[in-house]
N, C-alpha and C positions, 0 to 999 in steps of 0.2 A: 468663353467667358465674357470676352470683350462685347460681343453682340448681345448677350443675355443682360449684362449690366446697362447697356445703352437702352434696351427696351424698358428695363426697370426705372432707370432714371428719368427717361422722357415720357414715361407712362403710355407707351403706345403698344399697339398689338401688331404683331407679325406673323404671318402664316408659316407654319413649321417648315415648309419647303423653302421658303424665302429665307428664313433664318438659318436653315442648314447650309444652302448654297453660299449665303454671306459668311457664315462661320468657316466654311471650307477654304473660301478664296482669301478670307483674311488670314488663315494660318498657312496655306499652301499655295498662294498665288506664284511665288517664285518657281516652286517645284512644278507648277501647272503650265507656265508660260516660258520660263527663261531659256530652256534648252532649245526652244523653237529658233532662237537667234542663232544658234550654232548648227542648225539642221539635224537635230538629234531628237529621238522620242522623249516626250516629257516624262518625268519620273511619275506623275500621278497616272498616266496611262500604262506605263511599263512596269510599274511595281505595285502590286494589290496591297502592300502593307500601307502605303499612304492613304487611299480611299478607305480601307479598313479602319485606320486609326481615326479618320474623321467621323465615320459612323459611330465608332465606340466613344469618342469624345462628346460627340453631340448627344448621345444616349445617356451618358453619364451625367452630363451638366443639367439636362432638360427633361429627362424621362424617368428618373429614379423616384420612389415612393417618397412623399413627404419633403421632396427636394433635397434629399440627403447628399446626392452628388454635388449639387450647387453649393450647399452650405459648407460641405468639406472643402471643396476647391476654393472657396471664397474666404476660408479662414486664413489666418496668418501662416500656418504650416502649410496649408494648401497652396497659397500663393508663393511661398518659398520654393516648394517642390516643383510647382509649374514653371517658375522662373528659372531654375537650375537646369531643368531638363529642356526648355525652350532654348537656353543659351547654348547647351551642348548640341542641340540640333542644328543651331545657326553655325556653330564652329565646324561640325561635320560638313554643312553645305559649303562654307567659304573654302575649306580644304578641297573638298571634292570637286567643286566647280572651278577653282584656280587650277588644280591639277588637270582637269579635262580641257580646259581653255589652253593651257600651256602645251599640253600633248598635241593638240590640234594646230597650234599656231608656231610651235618651236622652229619648224623648218622654214618660216618666213619672218625672220628677226627683223627688228627695227634697223632702219639704214644708219642709225646713229648709235646703236647699241648692240650689244652682243645677243640679247634676247629680245623677244616681243615684250613690250612695256605695259601698254594700256590694256590690251585684251584680257589678260589674265587677272588684272585688278578690277576692271568695271564689270566683267561677266559676274563674278561671285558678289560684287557690291549690288548688282541689280537684284540678286536672289531675295536679299532681306528687304526689299523696298518696293517689290511688285505690288504687294497689297495696298500700300498707300497711294501709289500711282493709279491703281486699278479703281479704287472707290473715290478718291478725291480728284483725280487728274493731275497733271503737272503743276498747274498754277496753284491748285488748292494744297497740294502736298508741300510745296516748296515756298509759298508765299511768306512764311515767317522765317525763312533761312533755312539752312541745312539741318534736317531732323537728326535726332540722335541716333537712330538706326542707321542712317546714311554715314554719319561720322564714324560710328562703331566699325560698320562693315567695311568701309574703304580703308580705313586705318589698318585693320587687321589683315585685310587681303593684300594690302601693300607690303606689310612687314613679311607676311608668309611668302609672297611670290619672290621677293628678292632674297630672302634667307635661304629657302629651300631649293629654288630653280636657277638662281643666278650664280652659276659655278665659277665663271671666270671674270665677270664684269666688276667695275670698281665699287659699285654699290653693295653687291652681295659679299665680295671679299672683305670690304671694310666692316660690314655689319659683323660678320663672323669672327673677324679678328678681335674685336672688342668683346663680343658677347660669349663666344665659345669657351675662352678660358674660365669664365664664371658659370657658365651652363653646365659643363662637363661635371664638375664636383657637386653641383646642385642636384643633378640627376642621380648621381651615384649615391650619395649620403642621404638625401632626403626622399628621393623617389625610388630607390632601390634598383636602380638600372644597372645593366651589365656594362662592361667597358665599351662593347660594340654599340650598344644603345646609346650610350653617353656621347659617342662620336658620330651619331646619325643626326644630322642637320635638320633634315624633314621633320623627324620625330620631335626635336626640340621646338621647332616652329609651331607644330601642332599644339603642343603643351602651352606654349606662350600664348597662342591665339585663344 
């Protein structure tokens, strides 16, 4: 959608393959490149759903008769649905990449703290910003300050990391001591969680993020 809007706004022509690759990297740059930093296979290559979703999304927006797909996705309801699911996708990425980084780094904690601090925060934060870095470069992406996507991803990954992974450190225990007494009744009465689920700190952290 972003690439299609840019083409319309600037009244330019873009070859379909150029538009497809640009759309794919705009949506999945994190899934394409981020795992490389951890020496793991990228999700784009190891999971057929990712590339299949790119083909489906491109076809829906650009190849439907009478531009029906684009018009629907560009409507108020369509934008709301796309925004909701994109945020759910980002949440899943933050949680999954933070868990993956902590799993790989937990045996090598910080010399000043009980667990590794920056790796499980920066790794998922990079996930949602690789597209901006890829297309605009570091200077172009950051020249106006910290982008909203960076603020969102780094704050969410920081909260999730300490709340879910920091079992004995002062930051994690302090967070849970203040939040858990409020979170448990919230999950039971409003979310329909069981008592065991309401005591699952990782589950609440995912919900909060």
